[in-house]
C-alpha positions as CSV (number, residue, x, y, z in Angstrom):
1,M,0.0,0.0,0.0
2,V,1.2,3.5,-0.8
3,P,2.0,5.3,2.5
4,G,-0.7,7.6,3.7
5,L,-3.6,5.7,1.9
6,A,-4.7,3.7,5.0
7,P,-7.6,6.2,5.7
8,V,-8.7,5.9,2.1
9,H,-8.7,2.1,2.3
10,R,-10.8,2.3,5.6
11,Y,-13.2,4.6,3.8
12,I,-13.7,2.1,1.0
13,D,-14.4,-0.7,3.6
14,E,-16.9,1.4,5.4
15,H,-18.8,2.5,2.3
16,L,-18.6,-0.8,0.3
17,D,-22.4,-1.3,0.3
18,E,-22.9,2.1,-1.2
19,H,-20.2,1.4,-3.8
20,L,-21.8,-1.9,-4.7
21,A,-25.1,0.0,-5.2
22,R,-23.5,2.5,-7.5
23,I,-22.2,-0.3,-9.7
24,Q,-25.6,-1.8,-9.8
25,E,-27.2,1.6,-10.7
26,F,-24.8,1.9,-13.6
27,L,-25.5,-1.7,-14.8
28,R,-29.3,-1.4,-14.5
29,Q,-29.2,1.4,-17.0
30,P,-29.3,-0.3,-20.4
31,S,-27.0,1.0,-23.0
32,I,-27.2,-1.3,-26.1
33,S,-25.5,0.4,-29.0
34,D,-26.7,-2.3,-31.5
35,D,-30.2,-0.7,-31.4
36,G,-29.8,2.4,-29.2
37,T,-31.7,1.1,-26.2
38,G,-30.9,3.3,-23.3
39,I,-27.8,4.9,-24.8
40,E,-28.9,8.6,-24.3
41,D,-29.9,7.9,-20.7
42,C,-26.7,6.1,-19.9
43,A,-24.7,8.9,-21.5
44,A,-26.5,11.4,-19.2
45,L,-25.9,9.2,-16.2
46,L,-22.1,8.9,-16.9
47,R,-21.9,12.7,-17.3
48,S,-23.6,13.1,-13.9
49,Y,-20.9,10.8,-12.4
50,Y,-18.1,13.1,-13.8
51,A,-20.0,16.1,-12.4
52,E,-20.4,14.6,-9.0
53,L,-16.7,13.8,-9.0
54,G,-15.9,17.5,-9.2
55,C,-14.9,17.8,-12.8
56,K,-14.8,21.4,-13.9
57,E,-16.0,20.4,-17.2
58,A,-18.6,17.5,-17.7
59,A,-20.2,17.6,-21.1
60,T,-21.8,15.6,-23.9
61,V,-19.8,15.6,-27.2
62,P,-22.0,15.2,-30.1
63,T,-21.0,12.9,-33.0
64,A,-22.5,11.6,-36.1
65,G,-23.6,8.5,-34.0
66,F,-24.2,8.1,-30.3
67,P,-22.7,10.8,-28.0
68,G,-19.3,10.9,-26.4
69,I,-18.9,12.2,-22.9
70,W,-16.0,14.5,-21.7
71,G,-15.0,15.1,-18.2
72,W,-12.0,17.2,-16.9
73,Y,-10.9,16.9,-13.3
74,D,-8.3,19.6,-12.9
75,V,-6.6,20.5,-9.6
76,G,-3.4,21.8,-11.0
77,A,-1.4,18.6,-10.2
78,P,1.9,18.1,-11.9
79,K,0.7,15.1,-13.8
80,T,-2.3,14.5,-16.0
81,I,-3.8,11.1,-17.1
82,V,-6.4,10.3,-19.7
83,N,-9.0,7.7,-18.7
84,Y,-11.0,6.0,-21.4
85,C,-14.5,4.5,-21.0
86,M,-16.9,2.6,-23.2
87,Y,-20.4,2.8,-21.8
88,D,-22.2,0.7,-24.4
89,V,-22.9,-3.0,-24.1
90,M,-23.9,-6.0,-26.3
91,P,-27.4,-7.0,-27.0
92,V,-29.2,-9.7,-24.8
93,A,-32.1,-10.8,-27.1
94,G,-32.5,-14.5,-27.4
95,E,-30.1,-15.3,-24.6
96,D,-30.9,-17.5,-21.5
97,W,-29.7,-15.7,-18.2
98,I,-29.8,-17.1,-14.7
99,S,-30.6,-13.5,-13.5
100,P,-32.2,-10.8,-15.7
101,P,-29.4,-9.0,-17.5
102,F,-30.4,-5.5,-16.4
103,E,-31.3,-6.2,-12.8
104,A,-27.6,-6.5,-11.8
105,N,-28.3,-9.0,-9.0
106,V,-25.6,-10.4,-6.9
107,V,-25.5,-14.2,-7.3
108,D,-23.3,-16.8,-5.6
109,L,-21.3,-18.4,-8.5
110,P,-19.8,-21.8,-7.7
111,G,-16.0,-21.7,-7.4
112,L,-15.9,-17.9,-7.8
113,G,-17.9,-16.3,-4.9
114,R,-20.5,-13.6,-4.9
115,A,-20.7,-11.8,-8.2
116,I,-22.9,-9.3,-10.0
117,V,-24.6,-10.9,-13.1
118,A,-25.5,-8.4,-15.7
119,R,-24.8,-7.2,-19.2
120,G,-21.8,-4.9,-19.0
121,A,-20.7,-6.5,-15.6
122,I,-17.2,-7.1,-16.8
123,N,-17.2,-5.4,-20.2
124,S,-16.9,-2.9,-18.9
125,K,-19.4,-0.9,-16.9
126,G,-18.7,-2.9,-13.6
127,P,-15.1,-2.3,-13.2
128,Y,-15.4,1.3,-14.5
129,R,-17.9,2.3,-11.9
130,A,-15.6,0.6,-9.3
131,W,-12.8,2.9,-10.6
132,L,-15.0,5.9,-10.1
133,N,-15.8,4.7,-6.6
134,A,-12.1,4.6,-5.9
135,L,-11.6,8.2,-7.1
136,E,-14.6,9.3,-5.1
137,S,-13.1,7.7,-2.0
138,I,-9.8,9.6,-2.4
139,I,-11.6,12.8,-2.7
140,A,-13.8,12.2,0.3
141,V,-10.8,11.6,2.5
142,N,-7.9,13.6,1.0
143,G,-9.9,16.4,-0.6
144,K,-8.6,16.0,-4.1
145,L,-6.9,13.5,-6.5
146,P,-3.0,13.4,-6.8
147,V,-3.3,13.8,-10.6
148,N,-5.5,15.7,-13.1
149,V,-7.8,13.3,-15.0
150,M,-9.3,13.8,-18.4
151,F,-12.2,11.4,-18.9
152,V,-13.1,10.4,-22.5
153,A,-16.0,8.2,-23.1
154,E,-17.8,6.6,-26.1
155,G,-21.1,4.7,-26.6
156,E,-20.2,2.8,-29.8
157,E,-17.2,0.5,-28.9
158,E,-19.3,-2.6,-29.5
159,L,-20.0,-1.2,-33.0
160,G,-16.3,-0.7,-33.7
161,S,-15.9,2.8,-32.4
162,P,-17.0,4.4,-35.8
163,H,-17.2,7.9,-34.4
164,F,-14.8,7.9,-31.4
165,K,-12.3,9.9,-33.4
166,Q,-14.8,12.8,-33.4
167,V,-14.8,12.8,-29.6
168,V,-11.1,12.7,-29.4
169,D,-10.6,15.4,-32.0
170,A,-13.2,17.6,-30.2
171,V,-11.0,17.7,-27.0
172,M,-7.7,17.4,-28.6
173,P,-6.2,20.8,-27.3
174,H,-6.7,19.3,-23.8
175,L,-5.4,15.9,-24.5
176,R,-2.2,17.3,-25.9
177,T,-1.3,18.4,-22.3
178,A,-1.7,14.9,-20.8
179,D,1.2,12.7,-19.7
180,A,-0.2,9.2,-20.0
181,V,-3.4,7.0,-20.3
182,L,-4.5,4.9,-17.4
183,N,-7.4,2.5,-17.7
184,C,-8.3,0.4,-14.8
185,G,-10.2,-2.9,-15.1
186,A,-10.2,-6.5,-13.7
187,S,-7.1,-8.4,-14.7
188,Q,-7.4,-11.7,-12.9
189,D,-8.3,-15.1,-14.5
190,P,-10.5,-17.6,-12.7
191,N,-7.3,-19.2,-11.1
192,G,-6.3,-15.8,-9.7
193,E,-3.5,-15.1,-12.1
194,F,-2.8,-11.5,-12.9
195,S,-2.2,-10.1,-16.5
196,M,-1.3,-6.8,-18.0
197,F,-1.6,-6.1,-21.8
198,L,0.6,-3.4,-23.3
199,G,-1.4,-3.0,-26.5
200,N,-4.0,-4.3,-28.9
201,K,-4.6,-5.4,-32.4
202,G,-6.3,-3.1,-34.8
203,V,-9.6,-4.2,-36.5
204,I,-11.7,-3.9,-39.6
205,D,-15.4,-5.0,-39.6
206,F,-16.9,-5.5,-43.0
207,E,-19.4,-7.5,-44.9
208,L,-19.8,-9.2,-48.3
209,R,-23.2,-9.2,-49.9
210,V,-24.4,-11.0,-53.0
211,S,-27.7,-10.3,-54.7
212,G,-29.3,-11.7,-57.8
213,A,-30.0,-8.1,-59.0
214,R,-26.3,-7.0,-58.6
215,W,-24.9,-10.3,-59.9
216,G,-27.2,-10.4,-62.9
217,R,-27.9,-14.1,-62.3
218,G,-30.4,-15.9,-60.0
219,P,-33.6,-14.4,-58.5
220,S,-33.4,-10.6,-58.7
221,E,-36.2,-9.4,-56.5
222,Y,-37.3,-12.1,-54.0
223,S,-36.8,-15.7,-53.1
224,I,-38.3,-18.3,-55.4
225,H,-39.3,-21.9,-55.1
226,S,-36.2,-24.2,-54.7
227,S,-37.3,-26.5,-57.5
228,N,-36.0,-23.8,-59.8
229,K,-32.4,-24.6,-58.8
230,A,-32.4,-27.0,-61.7
231,I,-32.5,-24.0,-64.0
232,V,-31.5,-20.8,-62.0
233,D,-28.2,-19.8,-60.4
234,S,-28.0,-19.4,-56.7
235,P,-26.6,-16.1,-55.1
236,A,-26.2,-18.1,-51.8
237,W,-23.8,-20.6,-53.4
238,H,-22.0,-17.7,-55.3
239,L,-21.2,-16.1,-51.9
240,V,-20.1,-19.3,-50.5
241,K,-17.6,-19.8,-53.3
242,A,-16.4,-16.2,-52.9
243,V,-15.9,-16.7,-49.2
244,S,-14.1,-20.0,-49.5
245,S,-11.6,-18.4,-51.9
246,L,-10.3,-16.1,-49.2
247,T,-8.5,-18.7,-47.2
248,T,-6.6,-22.0,-47.5
249,E,-8.7,-25.2,-47.3
250,D,-8.5,-25.4,-43.6
251,G,-9.6,-21.8,-43.1
252,N,-6.5,-21.1,-41.0
253,A,-4.3,-19.0,-43.5
254,V,-5.5,-16.0,-45.6
255,A,-5.1,-16.5,-49.3
256,V,-5.6,-12.9,-50.2
257,E,-2.4,-11.6,-52.1
258,G,-0.5,-9.1,-50.0
259,F,-2.5,-9.8,-46.8
260,Y,0.6,-10.5,-44.8
261,D,3.0,-8.0,-46.5
262,D,3.2,-5.5,-43.7
263,V,3.1,-7.9,-40.7
264,A,6.0,-7.0,-38.3
265,P,7.7,-9.8,-36.5
266,P,8.2,-9.8,-32.8
267,D,11.0,-7.4,-31.7
268,D,13.5,-7.9,-28.9
269,E,11.2,-6.5,-26.3
270,D,8.5,-8.8,-27.5
271,K,10.7,-11.8,-27.4
272,E,11.8,-11.0,-23.9
273,L,8.2,-10.8,-22.7
274,M,7.2,-14.0,-24.6
275,R,10.0,-16.0,-22.9
276,E,8.5,-15.1,-19.5
277,L,5.0,-15.8,-20.8
278,A,6.1,-19.2,-21.9
279,T,6.9,-20.1,-18.3
280,R,3.6,-18.9,-16.8
281,F,0.9,-19.1,-19.5
282,D,-1.4,-22.1,-19.1
283,P,-3.4,-23.0,-22.3
284,A,-5.6,-25.3,-20.3
285,T,-7.1,-22.3,-18.5
286,W,-8.0,-20.6,-21.7
287,A,-9.4,-23.9,-23.1
288,S,-11.6,-24.2,-20.1
289,I,-12.8,-20.5,-20.3
290,Y,-13.5,-20.7,-24.0
291,K,-14.7,-24.3,-24.0
292,V,-12.2,-25.3,-26.7
293,N,-11.2,-28.9,-27.0
294,R,-8.2,-28.5,-29.2
295,W,-6.0,-25.6,-30.5
296,M,-5.5,-25.0,-34.2
297,N,-3.0,-27.5,-35.6
298,D,-2.6,-28.8,-32.0
299,M,0.0,-26.0,-31.4
300,P,2.4,-26.1,-28.5
301,R,2.4,-23.4,-25.8
302,E,5.0,-21.2,-27.3
303,Q,3.3,-21.3,-30.7
304,I,-0.1,-20.5,-29.2
305,I,1.5,-17.3,-27.6
306,E,3.2,-16.1,-30.7
307,K,0.3,-16.7,-33.0
308,Y,-2.2,-15.1,-30.7
309,L,-0.2,-11.9,-30.3
310,F,1.5,-11.4,-33.7
311,S,-0.7,-13.0,-36.3
312,P,-3.4,-11.1,-38.2
313,T,-6.7,-12.9,-38.7
314,L,-9.6,-13.1,-41.1
315,N,-12.7,-14.3,-39.3
316,I,-16.3,-15.0,-40.3
317,T,-18.5,-13.4,-37.7
318,G,-21.8,-14.2,-39.3
319,L,-23.2,-15.9,-42.3
320,G,-26.7,-16.0,-43.6
321,S,-29.1,-16.4,-46.5
322,G,-32.7,-17.5,-46.9
323,Y,-34.7,-19.2,-44.2
324,T,-33.0,-20.4,-41.0
325,G,-36.1,-20.9,-38.7
326,P,-37.5,-24.1,-37.5
327,G,-38.7,-26.7,-40.0
328,C,-38.2,-26.3,-43.7
329,K,-38.9,-23.6,-46.3
330,T,-38.0,-24.7,-49.8
331,I,-36.7,-21.6,-51.4
332,L,-33.9,-20.3,-53.6
333,P,-32.8,-17.1,-51.9
334,H,-32.2,-14.0,-54.0
335,E,-29.5,-12.7,-51.7
336,A,-26.8,-13.7,-49.2
337,L,-24.7,-11.9,-46.6
338,A,-21.4,-12.8,-44.8
339,K,-19.9,-10.6,-42.0
340,F,-16.1,-10.6,-41.1
341,D,-13.5,-9.1,-39.0
342,I,-9.9,-8.6,-39.7
343,R,-7.4,-8.3,-36.8
344,L,-4.4,-6.2,-37.7
345,V,-1.0,-6.4,-36.0
346,R,1.8,-4.0,-35.8
347,D,2.8,-2.1,-39.1
348,M,-0.4,-3.2,-40.8
349,N,-2.7,-0.4,-42.0
350,S,-6.4,-0.7,-42.2
351,A,-6.7,1.5,-45.2
352,G,-4.9,-1.0,-47.4
353,M,-6.8,-4.2,-46.5
354,L,-10.1,-4.0,-48.3
355,P,-8.6,-2.8,-51.6
356,K,-6.6,-6.0,-51.5
357,L,-9.7,-8.0,-50.8
358,R,-11.4,-6.2,-53.8
359,R,-8.6,-7.1,-56.2
360,H,-8.7,-10.8,-55.0
361,L,-12.4,-11.2,-55.6
362,D,-12.3,-9.4,-59.0
363,A,-9.6,-11.6,-60.2
364,R,-11.6,-14.7,-59.5
365,G,-14.9,-13.8,-61.0
366,F,-16.5,-12.1,-58.0
367,A,-16.6,-8.5,-59.2
368,D,-20.3,-8.4,-58.4
369,V,-19.7,-9.2,-54.7
370,E,-20.3,-6.1,-52.7
371,I,-17.9,-5.1,-50.0
372,R,-19.1,-2.8,-47.3
373,Q,-16.9,-1.6,-44.5
374,L,-18.7,-1.3,-41.1
375,S,-15.9,0.1,-38.9
376,G,-12.2,-0.1,-38.2
377,Y,-9.2,1.3,-36.5
378,E,-5.4,0.7,-36.0
379,W,-3.2,-1.2,-33.6
380,S,-1.7,0.2,-30.4
381,R,1.5,-0.5,-28.4
382,T,3.2,0.8,-25.4
383,S,6.7,-0.2,-24.0
384,H,6.8,-2.0,-20.7
385,K,9.6,0.4,-19.7
386,S,7.2,3.5,-19.7
387,S,6.6,5.2,-16.4
388,I,2.8,4.4,-16.3
389,V,3.4,0.7,-16.9
390,Q,6.1,0.5,-14.3
391,A,3.8,2.3,-11.8
392,C,1.2,-0.4,-12.5
393,V,3.8,-3.1,-12.1
394,K,5.3,-1.6,-8.9
395,T,1.7,-1.5,-7.4
396,F,1.1,-5.2,-8.3
397,R,4.3,-6.1,-6.6
398,D,3.6,-4.2,-3.5
399,Y,0.5,-6.4,-3.3
400,G,2.8,-9.5,-3.6
401,V,1.8,-10.1,-7.1
402,D,4.2,-10.6,-10.1
403,P,1.8,-9.9,-13.1
404,V,2.1,-11.8,-16.4
405,I,3.0,-9.0,-18.9
406,W,1.6,-9.6,-22.4
407,P,3.2,-7.3,-25.1
408,T,-0.3,-7.0,-26.7
409,S,-3.6,-8.6,-26.7
410,G,-5.5,-10.5,-29.3
411,G,-8.5,-8.2,-29.1
412,S,-9.0,-4.6,-30.2
413,A,-9.8,-1.2,-28.8
414,P,-9.5,2.3,-30.2
415,M,-6.5,3.1,-28.0
416,Y,-4.4,4.1,-31.2
417,L,-6.0,7.4,-30.9
418,F,-4.1,8.0,-27.7
419,T,-0.9,6.0,-28.3
420,R,0.0,7.1,-31.9
421,E,0.3,10.4,-33.6
422,P,-0.4,13.2,-32.7
423,L,-0.6,12.4,-29.0
424,N,1.9,9.5,-28.7
425,L,0.9,8.8,-25.1
426,P,2.0,5.7,-23.1
427,L,-0.9,3.7,-21.9
428,S,-1.4,1.0,-19.3
429,T,-4.4,-1.0,-18.1
430,A,-4.2,-2.7,-14.7
431,G,-6.3,-3.8,-11.8
432,T,-7.3,-6.7,-9.6
433,G,-10.5,-8.7,-9.6
434,H,-12.1,-11.1,-12.0
435,G,-15.1,-11.2,-14.3
436,G,-16.1,-13.2,-17.4
437,R,-18.5,-14.2,-20.0
438,A,-18.2,-10.9,-21.9
439,H,-20.6,-10.8,-24.9
440,A,-22.3,-14.0,-23.6
441,P,-25.2,-14.7,-21.3
442,N,-24.6,-14.6,-17.5
443,E,-21.8,-12.0,-17.8
444,Y,-20.4,-11.4,-14.3
445,Y,-18.1,-9.4,-12.1
446,V,-16.9,-10.9,-8.8
447,V,-17.5,-8.6,-5.8
448,E,-16.6,-11.0,-3.0
449,G,-14.0,-13.6,-4.1
450,K,-13.0,-16.8,-2.4
451,G,-9.4,-16.2,-1.5
452,K,-7.6,-16.3,-4.8
453,I,-9.7,-13.6,-6.5
454,A,-9.8,-10.1,-5.2
455,G,-13.2,-8.7,-4.1
456,L,-14.6,-5.3,-4.8
457,A,-13.0,-3.6,-1.8
458,D,-9.5,-4.8,-2.8
459,C,-10.2,-3.8,-6.5
460,E,-10.9,-0.2,-5.5
461,K,-7.9,0.0,-3.1
462,F,-5.6,-1.1,-5.9
463,F,-7.0,1.6,-8.2
464,C,-6.2,4.2,-5.4
465,D,-2.7,2.9,-4.9
466,V,-1.7,2.8,-8.6
467,L,-2.9,6.4,-9.1
468,Y,-0.6,7.6,-6.2
469,E,2.3,5.4,-7.4
470,Y,2.2,7.1,-10.7
471,A,1.7,10.6,-9.2
472,M,5.0,10.1,-7.2
473,R,7.1,9.3,-10.2
């Protein structure tokens, strides 16, 4: 514990019921960006949180989509951090939950302890409200935070952050005065292991669409009786053939010319971190979490690590045509759609990927296949030697924990807007605690662990300590 924070820690213990209630309040407000349910109300709630914290500015930032939120807590401290928030969540329609997804009830989960079950519990409204609880506790006891904080929030992360740059650009003059980005979350896996990720992959979300009208073959206006397949071309089969041309037979390597041209190999810092990872990463834990029986090509541990971190991907996220309900409907569909994402690693550029895809399809007789980009952004990286990362590592070690440091993650977030030109800020994400089942039914955030997992009080105390550790550097 950072010296002098014992009163803040006591305050957290004494107000834990109130803090849990604030988390539940945030989670009970729906904020589904897929259809806009509750988004405006959630944005207003988040803005009120920033105002209550004492931000001299707490404002809505209009965009061409859902609003961003800006908050500026400024006490003239020597250092300033930027803090990112996504306040939107995934849909819940058609899912089977053990507790209603927007009631945010506390449930006893076997092997994990008492946890809030709710949409957004771990991704990422639960830990974010815990972070705000920690900041409020510092202010209640010490009168002010040890650093200035610029809060930048968006309500479209689950859509691929298509308008987040508009939020960042709107407050760019302020952001240029910041020193680092600190995002606090829950970093423990179900076994209690702690991890830190120093970056993320970029992403492109897009779709391929085939229609009889555009193709000039098959039904052009509506689905027709399937008996006509004897004499009429099928847009659905046309799409399947186009999609299958994009990869090797097993689907595990991309066959688009130039796809891998700009992929950067691991550098010396990456290799150093991977050597440590290889001694601590347990593939069986991930296999259990994701319910995976075998890894691609039965890869060994070291190859799993390197492929996960440094390989770009082309993935089908959705595929559909015609009737998919119960029973049968004998039709020949007039259109078909496939959705994809591409994960981009260091040195890859999102702007160049879809033109390569276009050339590939055109050269193989699929010029009619429509490509529509839905969203996309670039990769992000921070050195583990940066001051903000080292402050997080030091705080973990003060807690008797040696975190597993990943040079990047396999997932994506729009952090490039902070870590690359023009801001070039170092970024770290850290925290204690555990949650899981993001994007799935029964998403949860543990609030009272069973020994190996930190509970809510310890999560909030860690957030306080890491903030002061960075302030003292």
